[in-house]
Backbone bond lengths (Angstrom), bond angles and torsions (degrees), N, CA, C in turn:
res aa  C-N    CA-C-N  psi(-1)  N-CA   C-N-CA  omega(-1)  CA-C   N-CA-C  phi
1 M - - - 1.444 - - 1.527 108.56 -
2 T 1.309 115.71 141.20 1.453 120.54 178.21 1.533 109.83 -117.15
3 F 1.289 115.30 143.01 1.456 121.75 175.79 1.526 110.07 -118.29
4 Q 1.321 116.56 19.39 1.461 122.42 -177.73 1.531 110.22 -51.07
5 G 1.331 115.87 125.42 1.454 121.47 177.10 1.515 114.99 78.00
6 Q 1.319 118.26 6.17 1.459 120.86 179.88 1.526 110.83 -107.83
7 K 1.308 115.12 145.64 1.468 121.36 174.68 1.521 107.36 -110.09
8 I 1.321 115.87 125.89 1.458 121.75 -176.44 1.521 109.36 -120.47
9 I 1.319 116.32 133.82 1.462 122.22 177.85 1.519 108.09 -97.16
10 I 1.342 116.15 127.59 1.455 121.70 -178.91 1.527 108.99 -120.36
11 V 1.312 116.54 107.00 1.461 121.45 175.59 1.525 107.14 -76.19
12 G 1.316 116.29 130.51 1.460 120.31 -176.57 1.520 111.74 79.43
13 G 1.314 116.29 28.45 1.463 120.81 -175.68 1.514 115.22 -82.50
14 T 1.337 117.88 9.96 1.465 119.48 -178.33 1.519 113.53 -93.74
15 S 1.337 117.24 -8.23 1.466 119.36 179.68 1.523 110.46 -160.23
16 G 1.318 114.66 170.02 1.461 122.17 172.76 1.517 114.98 55.09
17 I 1.326 114.59 -137.98 1.460 121.29 -176.77 1.529 111.03 -62.71
18 G 1.320 117.82 -40.38 1.461 120.72 179.81 1.516 112.30 -59.67
19 K 1.318 116.24 -42.67 1.464 121.02 178.81 1.525 110.50 -66.89
20 A 1.321 117.14 -39.09 1.463 121.09 177.54 1.528 110.77 -64.78
21 V 1.327 116.78 -39.31 1.465 120.79 177.07 1.527 109.50 -63.83
22 A 1.326 117.23 -44.81 1.468 120.82 178.89 1.527 110.68 -58.95
23 R 1.315 116.93 -43.97 1.467 121.61 179.21 1.534 110.30 -60.39
24 S 1.314 117.00 -44.59 1.468 121.28 179.99 1.525 111.25 -63.25
25 I 1.310 116.65 -41.48 1.465 121.02 178.75 1.518 110.25 -63.38
26 L 1.318 116.42 -44.57 1.464 120.47 179.31 1.526 111.33 -62.83
27 K 1.324 116.65 -43.60 1.466 120.66 179.16 1.524 111.96 -64.15
28 A 1.338 116.28 -25.35 1.460 121.21 -179.71 1.524 111.81 -93.54
29 G 1.344 117.02 12.99 1.457 121.17 172.68 1.509 116.42 93.59
30 G 1.327 118.13 4.23 1.456 120.41 -179.54 1.514 113.23 -89.02
31 I 1.301 114.83 174.06 1.464 123.49 173.67 1.522 106.16 -106.76
32 A 1.323 117.35 130.42 1.462 121.57 -178.75 1.524 109.94 -107.02
33 V 1.308 115.58 130.61 1.461 122.36 171.09 1.522 105.33 -110.71
34 I 1.332 115.87 106.99 1.462 118.95 -177.83 1.530 109.83 -97.19
35 V 1.318 114.47 139.20 1.456 121.71 178.86 1.521 107.47 -110.57
36 G 1.326 115.37 127.74 1.454 121.21 178.88 1.514 110.71 -138.89
37 S 1.323 115.92 159.72 1.461 120.41 -175.16 1.524 114.25 -98.25
38 R 1.338 117.17 -9.37 1.472 119.83 -179.17 1.526 109.45 -128.70
39 Q 1.326 116.19 124.77 1.459 121.92 -174.23 1.527 113.57 -57.33
40 P 1.342 119.70 -47.47 1.468 118.10 -179.27 1.535 112.63 -59.75
41 K 1.321 116.23 -41.65 1.463 120.29 -179.92 1.532 110.88 -68.92
42 L 1.323 116.83 -36.93 1.465 121.46 176.61 1.521 110.30 -63.53
43 D 1.321 116.68 -46.59 1.470 120.82 178.55 1.528 111.54 -60.95
44 Q 1.323 116.50 -42.63 1.464 121.35 179.88 1.532 110.64 -62.95
45 A 1.321 116.86 -43.96 1.465 120.81 -179.77 1.527 110.89 -65.13
46 I 1.326 117.60 -40.72 1.465 121.07 178.42 1.519 109.75 -61.23
47 T 1.326 116.41 -45.84 1.463 120.45 179.39 1.522 110.81 -60.43
48 E 1.320 116.88 -47.41 1.465 121.51 -178.37 1.526 112.14 -64.75
49 L 1.326 116.86 -44.26 1.462 120.47 -175.82 1.523 113.46 -77.03
50 S 1.322 117.25 -21.51 1.472 121.01 -177.69 1.518 113.52 -59.04
51 K 1.312 118.26 -23.17 1.462 119.80 179.38 1.533 111.58 -70.47
52 Y 1.341 117.13 -13.06 1.459 121.10 179.79 1.529 113.32 -99.66
53 G 1.341 117.14 -15.37 1.462 119.83 -178.32 1.510 110.53 158.95
54 K 1.313 115.42 -166.82 1.468 121.37 -176.80 1.525 109.67 -79.72
55 V 1.311 114.76 121.68 1.469 121.04 179.51 1.521 108.66 -130.58
56 L 1.316 115.06 136.07 1.454 122.79 178.61 1.519 108.18 -121.05
57 G 1.313 117.11 159.09 1.456 120.01 -178.53 1.509 112.96 -129.19
58 E 1.310 114.53 148.27 1.463 122.81 174.03 1.520 107.70 -132.30
59 L 1.323 115.47 129.48 1.462 121.60 -179.06 1.522 109.59 -94.62
60 A 1.336 116.29 123.09 1.466 120.77 175.94 1.520 109.52 -169.25
61 N 1.310 115.39 139.44 1.456 121.77 170.58 1.522 105.76 -96.95
62 I 1.322 117.08 105.48 1.461 119.60 -173.96 1.527 113.43 -70.96
63 A 1.332 117.71 -6.69 1.463 120.89 173.46 1.530 110.91 -77.03
64 D 1.327 116.28 -14.72 1.460 122.45 179.14 1.526 108.59 -98.74
65 R 1.303 116.59 116.66 1.472 122.28 -175.30 1.534 112.40 -56.30
66 E 1.325 117.37 -43.11 1.469 120.91 -178.29 1.535 110.74 -67.23
67 Q 1.333 116.95 -42.16 1.462 119.55 177.77 1.527 111.42 -65.18
68 T 1.328 116.20 -36.07 1.464 119.86 177.69 1.520 110.32 -65.45
69 K 1.307 116.86 -42.41 1.475 121.32 177.54 1.530 110.11 -59.97
70 D 1.329 116.58 -45.83 1.466 120.47 178.52 1.526 111.29 -63.43
71 L 1.323 117.20 -39.58 1.463 121.53 178.32 1.525 110.51 -61.52
72 I 1.309 117.17 -45.55 1.468 120.82 179.37 1.521 110.59 -59.61
73 E 1.317 117.25 -41.57 1.469 120.90 178.02 1.525 110.99 -63.88
74 R 1.345 117.56 -42.22 1.472 120.26 178.87 1.523 111.23 -66.39
75 I 1.318 116.67 -39.65 1.463 119.48 177.92 1.517 109.70 -63.86
76 D 1.324 116.52 -43.21 1.462 120.29 179.31 1.530 111.46 -62.54
77 T 1.316 116.61 -35.01 1.466 120.97 -179.73 1.523 112.74 -81.83
78 N 1.333 117.13 -48.17 1.466 121.70 -170.74 1.520 115.29 -96.91
79 H 1.319 117.04 -19.35 1.461 119.71 -173.24 1.526 112.33 -132.89
80 R 1.305 115.37 32.84 1.465 121.04 179.98 1.529 111.29 -56.80
81 D 1.328 115.52 -24.74 1.463 120.69 -178.19 1.530 113.18 -84.17
82 A 1.332 117.78 5.07 1.467 120.48 178.42 1.532 109.37 -64.86
83 T 1.333 114.74 140.43 1.461 119.48 -177.57 1.524 112.60 -103.19
84 L 1.334 117.19 -22.03 1.463 120.74 -179.25 1.511 110.25 -142.91
85 L 1.338 115.36 156.90 1.461 122.46 175.21 1.503 107.46 -127.95
């Protein structure tokens, strides 16, 4: 599968399955936007995943309604070109 030219948003992309999905997308030519709830872990994941391709990060705890609302607004503004979530 190829993700060439696609931007994919991965909620929980800083660890576990989400991080593995982000890595696979990057290796397949896509751009990964990872969402994480803790800044240090988000920064670490961006640094680690950057060796595979272009990765961007968004900080939000999706269990918090206000942070989720803000995240949706940022995605709508900054990542309108995303093709998958």
